[in-house]
Each structure stands twice: as structure tokens, then as C-alpha cells.
C-alpha positions in Angstrom: -62.7 -17.5 -34.6 -59.7 -16.2 -36.6 -62.1 -14.9 -39.3 -64.3 -13.3 -36.6 -61.4 -11.3 -35.1 -59.9 -10.3 -38.5 -63.3 -8.8 -39.4 -63.5 -6.6 -36.3 -62.6 -2.9 -36.8 -59.8 -3.0 -34.2 -57.3 -1.2 -36.3 -54.1 -2.5 -37.8 -52.2 -1.6 -34.6 -53.9 -4.3 -32.6 -55.5 -6.9 -34.8 -53.0 -9.7 -34.2 -52.5 -9.1 -30.5 -56.3 -8.6 -29.9 -57.1 -12.0 -31.2 -54.6 -13.7 -29.0 -55.4 -11.5 -26.1 -59.1 -12.4 -26.2 -58.5 -16.1 -26.6 -55.9 -16.4 -23.8 -57.9 -14.3 -21.4 -61.0 -16.5 -22.2 -59.0 -19.6 -21.4 -57.6 -18.0 -18.2 -61.1 -17.0 -16.9 -62.6 -20.3 -17.9 -59.8 -22.3 -16.2 -59.9 -20.4 -13.0 -63.6 -20.9 -12.6 -63.4 -24.6 -13.5 -60.5 -25.2 -11.2 -62.2 -23.5 -8.2 -65.5 -25.3 -8.8 -63.7 -28.7 -9.0 -61.9 -28.0 -5.8 -65.0 -26.8 -4.0 -67.5 -29.4 -5.1 -65.3 -32.4 -6.0 -67.4 -35.6 -6.5 -70.7 -33.6 -6.3 -70.0 -32.4 -9.8 -70.7 -35.9 -11.1 -73.0 -37.4 -8.6 -75.3 -34.6 -7.5 -78.4 -34.5 -9.7 -82.2 -34.2 -9.6 -83.9 -33.2 -6.4 -80.6 -33.5 -4.4 -79.0 -31.0 -6.7 -82.0 -28.6 -6.2 -81.9 -29.0 -2.4 -78.2 -28.1 -2.3 -78.9 -24.4 -2.9 -80.3 -21.6 -0.8 -81.5 -18.0 -1.1 -81.3 -16.5 -4.6 -79.6 -19.6 -6.1 -82.5 -21.9 -5.0 -85.1 -19.4 -6.2 -83.4 -19.3 -9.7 -83.5 -23.1 -9.9 -87.1 -23.4 -8.7 -88.3 -20.8 -11.3 -86.4 -22.8 -14.0 -88.1 -26.0 -12.7 -91.5 -24.4 -12.9 -90.8 -23.2 -16.5 -89.8 -26.8 -17.5 -92.9 -28.3 -15.9 -95.2 -25.9 -17.7 -96.3 -23.9 -14.7 -95.1 -20.7 -16.2 -92.9 -18.0 -14.7 -93.6 -18.8 -11.0 -91.6 -20.1 -8.0 -92.2 -23.9 -8.1 -94.2 -25.1 -5.2 -92.4 -28.4 -4.7 -91.5 -29.2 -1.1 -88.7 -27.0 0.2 -86.0 -28.6 2.4 -86.2 -27.5 6.1 -84.2 -24.3 6.8 -84.2 -23.1 3.2 -85.4 -19.5 2.5 -87.6 -19.1 -0.6 -89.8 -16.2 -1.3 -93.3 -16.2 -2.9 -93.5 -20.0 -3.3 -96.2 -20.9 -5.8 -96.6 -17.3 -6.9 -95.5 -15.3 -9.9 -91.8 -14.6 -9.9 -91.6 -11.1 -11.2 -89.3 -10.2 -8.4 -86.6 -11.7 -10.6 -85.6 -10.4 -14.0 -86.3 -13.2 -16.4 -83.4 -13.9 -18.7 -81.2 -16.0 -16.4 -84.1 -18.2 -15.3 -85.0 -18.9 -18.9 -81.4 -19.7 -19.7 -81.3 -22.2 -16.7 -84.5 -23.8 -17.9 -82.9 -24.3 -21.3 -79.8 -25.8 -19.8 -81.6 -28.1 -17.4 -83.9 -29.3 -20.2 -80.7 -30.6 -21.9 -78.7 -31.9 -19.0 -81.2 -32.4 -16.2 -80.7 -30.7 -12.8 -77.0 -31.1 -12.4 -73.6 -29.4 -12.8 -73.1 -31.1 -16.2 -73.8 -28.2 -18.5 -74.6 -25.1 -16.4 -71.2 -25.0 -14.6 -69.0 -25.2 -17.8 -71.3 -22.7 -19.6 -71.0 -20.2 -16.7 -67.3 -20.7 -16.6 -67.2 -20.0 -20.3 -69.2 -16.8 -19.8 -66.7 -15.8 -17.2 -63.9 -16.5 -19.7 -65.6 -14.4 -22.4 -66.1 -11.6 -19.8 -62.4 -11.6 -19.1 -61.6 -11.4 -22.8 -64.0 -8.4 -23.3 -62.5 -6.5 -20.4 -59.1 -6.9 -22.1 -60.6 -5.6 -25.3 -62.3 -2.6 -23.5 -58.9 -1.7 -22.0 -57.2 -2.0 -25.4 -59.9 0.1 -27.1 -59.8 2.8 -24.4 -56.0 3.1 -23.7 -54.4 1.6 -26.8 -51.9 -0.2 -24.6 -51.7 -4.0 -25.0 -49.8 -4.5 -21.7 -52.7 -2.8 -19.8 -55.2 -4.9 -21.7 -53.5 -8.1 -20.6 -53.4 -7.0 -17.0 -57.0 -5.8 -16.9 -58.2 -9.1 -18.5 -56.4 -11.2 -15.9 -57.8 -9.0 -13.1 -61.3 -9.7 -14.4 -60.5 -13.4 -14.8 -59.5 -13.6 -11.1 -62.4 -11.6 -9.6 -63.3 -13.5 -6.3 -67.0 -13.1 -6.7 -67.1 -14.1 -10.3 -64.8 -17.1 -9.8 -66.9 -18.2 -6.8 -70.4 -17.9 -8.4 -69.5 -19.6 -11.7 -70.1 -23.0 -10.1 -73.4 -21.9 -8.5 -76.8 -20.9 -10.1 -76.2 -17.2 -9.7 -76.4 -14.8 -12.6 -73.2 -12.8 -12.0 -71.1 -14.2 -14.9 -74.0 -13.9 -17.4 -74.9 -10.4 -16.3 -71.3 -9.0 -16.3 -70.5 -10.8 -19.6 -73.4 -8.9 -21.2 -72.3 -5.7 -19.3 -68.8 -5.7 -20.6 -69.7 -6.9 -24.1 -72.1 -4.0 -24.4 -69.5 -1.5 -23.3 -67.0 -2.9 -25.9 -69.5 -2.8 -28.7 -70.4 0.8 -27.8 -66.7 1.8 -27.7 -66.2 0.3 -31.2 -69.1 2.4 -32.4 -67.6 5.6 -30.8 -64.5 5.0 -32.9 -66.0 3.7 -36.2 -69.5 5.2 -36.2 -70.7 2.0 -37.9 -74.4 1.6 -37.2 -74.1 -2.2 -36.7 -72.1 -1.7 -33.6 -74.5 0.6 -31.8 -77.3 -1.8 -32.7 -75.3 -4.6 -31.2 -74.7 -2.5 -28.1 -78.4 -1.9 -27.8 -79.3 -5.6 -28.0 -76.7 -6.4 -25.4 -77.9 -3.6 -23.1 -81.4 -5.0 -23.5 -80.3 -8.6 -22.6 -78.3 -7.2 -19.7 -81.4 -5.4 -18.4 -83.5 -8.5 -18.7 -80.9 -10.2 -16.5 -80.8 -7.4 -13.9 -82.8 -4.2 -14.2 -79.7 -2.3 -13.1 -78.4 -2.9 -16.6 -80.3 0.3 -17.6 -77.4 2.2 -16.1 -75.6 1.2 -19.3 -78.2 2.9 -21.5 -78.0 6.1 -19.4 -74.2 6.3 -19.5 -73.9 5.4 -23.2 -76.6 8.0 -24.1 -74.8 10.7 -22.1 -71.5 9.9 -23.6 -72.9 9.6 -27.1 -74.7 13.0 -26.9 -72.2 15.1 -24.9 -68.7 13.5 -25.0 -68.6 12.2 -28.6 -68.6 14.6 -31.6 -71.9 16.4 -31.5 -73.4 15.8 -35.0 -76.5 14.1 -36.5 -74.7 10.8 -36.9 -74.0 10.7 -33.1 -77.6 11.6 -32.3 -78.9 8.9 -34.7 -76.6 6.3 -33.0 -77.9 7.2 -29.6 -81.5 7.0 -30.8 -80.8 3.6 -32.3 -79.2 2.5 -29.1 -82.3 3.5 -27.1 -84.8 2.0 -29.6 -82.9 -1.3 -29.8 -82.8 -1.6 -26.0 -86.5 -0.9 -25.6 -87.3 -3.3 -28.4 -85.5 -6.1 -26.6 -87.1 -5.4 -23.2 -90.6 -4.4 -24.4 -92.0 -7.9 -25.0 -91.5 -8.8 -21.3 -93.0 -5.5 -20.2 -96.0 -6.0 -22.4 -96.4 -9.6 -21.1 -96.5 -8.3 -17.6 -99.0 -5.6 -18.3 -101.4 -8.0 -20.2 -101.1 -10.5 -17.4 -101.4 -8.3 -14.3 -102.8 -5.0 -15.6 -99.8 -3.3 -14.0 -96.7 -1.7 -15.4 -93.7 -3.9 -14.4 -91.0 -3.1 -17.0 -88.6 -5.8 -15.9 -88.9 -6.9 -12.3 -90.6 -5.6 -9.1 -88.1 -5.6 -6.3 -86.5 -2.1 -6.0 -89.1 -0.9 -3.5 -88.3 -3.7 -1.1 -84.6 -3.1 -1.5 -85.1 0.6 -0.8 -87.1 -0.2 2.3 -84.6 -2.7 3.6 -81.8 -0.2 3.2 -83.6 2.9 4.5 -85.5 2.6 7.8 -85.2 3.4 11.5 -83.3 0.2 12.2 -80.5 0.7 9.8 -80.4 4.5 10.7 -80.1 3.8 14.4 -76.4 2.9 14.1 -73.7 5.5 14.2 -72.2 7.0 11.0 -68.8 5.2 11.7 -70.4 1.8 11.9 -70.0 -0.2 8.7 -73.4 -0.3 6.9 -75.4 -3.6 7.2 -79.1 -4.0 6.3 -79.5 -7.8 6.5 -80.8 -8.1 10.0 -84.5 -8.1 11.2 -86.5 -4.9 11.8 -89.7 -5.7 13.7 -91.3 -2.2 13.6 -90.8 -2.2 9.8 -92.3 -5.6 9.4 -95.3 -4.7 11.4 -95.9 -1.5 9.4 -95.7 -3.3 6.2 -98.0 -6.0 7.4 -100.7 -3.5 8.4 -100.6 -1.8 4.9 -100.8 -5.2 3.2 -103.9 -6.1 5.2 -105.5 -2.8 4.1 -104.7 -3.2 0.4 -107.6 -4.3 -1.8 -107.5 -7.7 -3.5 -106.6 -7.6 -7.2 -105.0 -9.7 -9.9 -101.7 -7.9 -9.3 -99.2 -10.4 -7.9 -98.4 -10.3 -4.2 -94.8 -9.5 -4.9 -95.8 -6.4 -6.9 -98.2 -5.2 -4.2 -95.6 -5.7 -1.5 -93.0 -4.0 -3.5 -95.2 -0.9 -4.0 -96.1 -0.9 -0.3 -92.4 -1.1 0.6 -91.6 1.8 -1.8 -94.4 3.9 -0.3 -93.0 3.3 3.3 -89.4 3.9 2.2 -90.1 7.2 0.4 -92.2 8.4 3.3 -89.2 7.6 5.6 -86.8 9.5 3.3 -89.1 12.5 3.1 -89.5 12.6 6.9 -85.9 11.9 7.7 -83.7 13.4 4.9 -80.7 13.8 7.2 -80.8 10.2 8.2 -81.1 9.1 4.6 -78.0 11.2 3.6 -76.1 9.6 6.5 -77.2 6.1 5.3 -76.1 6.9 1.8 -72.7 8.0 3.0 -72.3 5.0 5.2 -73.1 2.8 2.1 -70.5 4.7 0.2 -67.6 4.3 2.6 -68.6 0.7 3.4 -68.6 -0.3 -0.3 -65.1 1.1 -0.7 -63.7 -1.2 2.0 -61.8 -4.3 0.8 -64.6 -6.4 2.4 -67.6 -5.9 4.6 -66.5 -6.5 8.3 -70.1 -7.5 9.1 -70.5 -9.9 6.2 -70.3 -13.7 6.3 -67.0 -14.1 4.4 -64.6 -16.7 5.8 -61.0 -16.0 6.4 -59.8 -17.2 3.0 -62.6 -15.1 1.3 -61.5 -12.0 3.2 -57.8 -12.5 2.2 -58.8 -12.8 -1.4 -60.9 -9.7 -1.2 -58.1 -7.7 0.5 -55.5 -8.8 -2.2 -57.9 -8.0 -5.0 -58.7 -4.6 -3.4 -55.0 -3.8 -3.0 -54.4 -4.7 -6.7 -57.1 -2.4 -8.2 -58.4 0.3 -5.9 -55.4 2.5 -5.1 -54.1 2.2 -8.7 -57.5 2.4 -10.2 -58.4 5.6 -8.5 -55.0 7.1 -9.3 -55.4 6.0 -12.9 -58.8 7.5 -13.3 -57.7 10.8 -11.7 -54.7 11.0 -14.1 -56.4 9.6 -17.2 -59.3 12.0 -17.0 -57.1 15.0 -17.2 -57.3 14.4 -21.0 -60.9 13.3 -21.4 -62.2 11.3 -24.3 -65.4 9.4 -24.9 -63.9 6.1 -23.9 -62.5 7.1 -20.5 -65.5 9.2 -19.8 -67.8 6.2 -20.3 -65.9 4.0 -17.9 -65.7 6.7 -15.3 -69.4 7.6 -15.7 -70.4 3.9 -15.2 -68.2 3.7 -12.1 -69.9 6.8 -10.7 -73.4 5.5 -11.6 -72.8 2.2 -10.0 -71.6 3.9 -6.8 -74.6 6.3 -6.8 -77.0 3.4 -7.2 -75.5 1.6 -4.2 -75.6 4.8 -2.2 -79.2 5.5 -3.1 -80.8 2.1 -2.5 -78.9 -0.7 -0.7 -75.5 -2.4 -0.3 -75.2 -6.1 0.2 -72.2 -7.4 2.2 -71.4 -10.2 -0.3 -70.0 -7.4 -2.7 -72.0 -8.7 -5.7 -73.2 -5.2 -6.5 -69.6 -3.8 -6.6 -68.4 -6.2 -9.3 -69.1 -3.7 -12.1 -67.1 -1.0 -10.3 -64.2 -3.5 -9.7 -64.0 -4.5 -13.4 -64.0 -0.9 -14.8 -61.7 0.4 -12.0 -59.4 -2.5 -13.0 -59.1 -1.1 -16.5 -57.8 2.2 -15.0 -55.5 0.3 -12.6 -54.0 -1.7 -15.4 -53.3 1.4 -17.5 -51.8 3.2 -14.5 -49.5 0.3 -13.7 -48.3 -0.2 -17.2 -48.4 3.3 -18.7 -47.5 5.5 -15.7 -45.5 3.5 -13.1 -43.8 1.2 -15.7 -42.7 4.0 -17.9 -41.7 6.1 -14.9 -39.4 3.2 -13.7 -37.9 2.9 -17.2 -37.4 6.7 -17.7 -33.8 8.1 -17.1 -33.7 10.5 -14.1 -33.2 13.6 -16.3 -35.8 12.7 -19.0 -38.8 14.9 -19.6 -41.9 13.8 -17.9 -44.3 15.4 -20.3 -45.1 12.3 -22.2 -45.9 10.1 -19.2 -49.6 11.0 -19.3 -51.1 10.1 -22.6 
């Protein structure tokens, strides 16, 4: 590990502290996740296994495990059709699982092949990914602001993120996805400074893996491409780097896309679910509430279900999976609604925006201790993060521009499609806003507190 860090182009000003920063943040993120999981599941960590372990989960977590089970049993990338416990919600049982991006399910299959269906391996591994995520957030902050104190603070903010700490002990893909997300950002920032081709290739590989975990990872490619072309020095080397980034990302994702096309005769680049999400978030039921009502799209909508069922009955039989057909029908209905009711769509988008900026969703299912954790986390990062981004972007550079661009893209994607009350879609915003908050605390407020009353303030913003 020491040799690894000594070989990184971090610059002589941070090499020693960066190594220790990364390792300590890794331990902190790992420890918080392990500690919370032990308190939450106690003896289940050692005694829950096999079918009882599978039956513990619900919703996305259960679907992830069932897909992994089907892969292990040789059924292919489908939702396993084993008996489902009463009251559990599982979509497309026995059918192809292309409503899920594939990387996480293949990772789970590999883990469960070694340890069996239990907490034994997957929980420590996800906690480790959370620790690595925390370390890379610290390195991103160090690379962007050149301030070790800010890097420490940002890393600890990432280590303590309530959603990431909570989901590390469950079969959800948050810690894997956001580990790849922040590692890709860090590799790209190193390329911006060094122009070494190996770093932009590494960034492209990580963006590809990130996209294969969630298709929203493509926002990384868009932001990096924009920064590489417009914010970085405009020269052939920059353009070559951006081209390599795109080619590498496509090369990682393409085998899965080709597999889907050969299998179904339909273009499914990663997963087929955006149409259904778009319809759930934009319809007459969600639009019927007032603008000042917090956005919530998780309830039933009978007219919508009936319209979708009618179109499904009219669709011709084909070898395209049911999930793909339903997704396309949902997208058709959603786009028709948006075209016919543009004002309602704009109001829904704005409702999603202000709801996602709240500390927690008042209409979500969070318990009291969860809401307290979200409020404290929001107070720590949002006011200072927005202030830091406002102040920091007065002197724009490629690093700050990338972080701000990604925050904006994530917000726009939530506004355009859907917002879930469990705040999982906001994690990327929180992590990057935490970088600006850490810089603002340490470089603006801290220096201002240390500055004599009559000192010049011209150097406070750097």
C-alpha cells in the first residue's frame, strides 16, 4: 500500500499526508458500517444463512439476491422463480432481469458462491467499499482544494453518510456504485493535472463499471467530457484524453449491450427501467397535488395502471422481454402526458427539486432516529456546501467545475424523472457538496476566525 501511494502523482506537497489520509478514512468508513451492521443485525450476522437469509430481504434487495441465485444455479440473468415468502414484492419473477444493471448482481453471485447466502463475506466487503469510498472523497477534496484539513473533513462526512452506512449491511448497490463514482472522479482529476494517459483510461474503465452498476453513471461521462473539452486547456492532448475516456467507457459497457441485442433483438444499452420511472413520476395522480405539497410518487394510480394494461394487451407478442415491452409502453405514456401537460410537468419537476433539498422527505418511511440523522447530516453539509460552491466558483478551475457540474446534473436528473423518498438518489449530491462544505469550513470560516480584525481579507478566497 505504501508503494502504491508513493507512485501516485499527488505532488510533493501532499504525498505523506495523502497516504495516511486515505488509510485512516478507509478505516473510519469501514468501522462505522461494520459497527452499525453489528448493532442492527446482532446474532443474525452469524446464524442467518441459506433460504432464511434470502427471505429476510424485500424490494430491490430481494431482487438482487434472487438474480444472483439464478446466476449461481445456471438459469442465467433472470429473477429466480423459487417460492417467494408471503408479503414480499418481487417484479418479473422467472423472467429476464434487464430492469437491473448487471454488475452488482454478478458481484453478489461471486460472493455467495464463496460464502453461501449469508452475511459472512458480502457485509465486510460492502463495508470495505464504503471505506474506500470515504478515502477517495478525501483525495478528491485534496486534489481540488489543496487543503488537507478540508480533505479530512470531507472524508469523514462521506464515511458517516446515513444512507451508505445503513445499506452496507444489506444487499443494496449504493456502496459499490458510489465507490466507483468517486474513484472515477479522482482518476479524472489526476488526469486533468498530469495529462498522463493512463489516468484518463482508468477513469473511463471506472465510469464503465459505474454505468454497469447503475445506468445513471453515464452522467460522469457527460460531465467529464464537458470539463475536458471546455474547462481544461483546449489543445489536442485534452481532446485525445476525452476521446480515450469515451472509447474506454463504451468498450466496458458494449459487451453487455451486444449481449442484450443478440438475445432480444432490441437495443438495451444497460438496463430498461427509465420509462417506468418516468411514468411513475409524471402522471395525473402525482400532478393532482398542490405545488407546496412535498413530492411523493410511491402510491397507487389506478387510471395509470389501467391505461398501461390496455396498451400491454394490444402489444404484439415478441421475443423482447416483458420488462422491456412494459418499459417502452410506460415511456410512451409518460412522454404523451408531458407533451399534453407541459405546465404540470414543470410543476412536478420543481416539486421534486425543492423536496430533494429538504433534510428528509416528510412523506417517507424514515423512523425518528433516521430523520434525526438526516437532519444533522443536512445541517453539516448543505448550508456550508452551497456557500462553498458559490464562493469557490468565483475563481473557476477544471476541478471545482467538474464537482459543481456533477451536482447540477444529478439535481436535473432527479427533477426530470423521479425522486425516491429514501434519499438514495441524492447521495452523489451529498458527497460532492460535502467537498465544498469541508473547504468552506476550513478555508473560509476557519481562516476568518484566525484573522486579526484589521487584516486584509483579500486572501480568504483562494
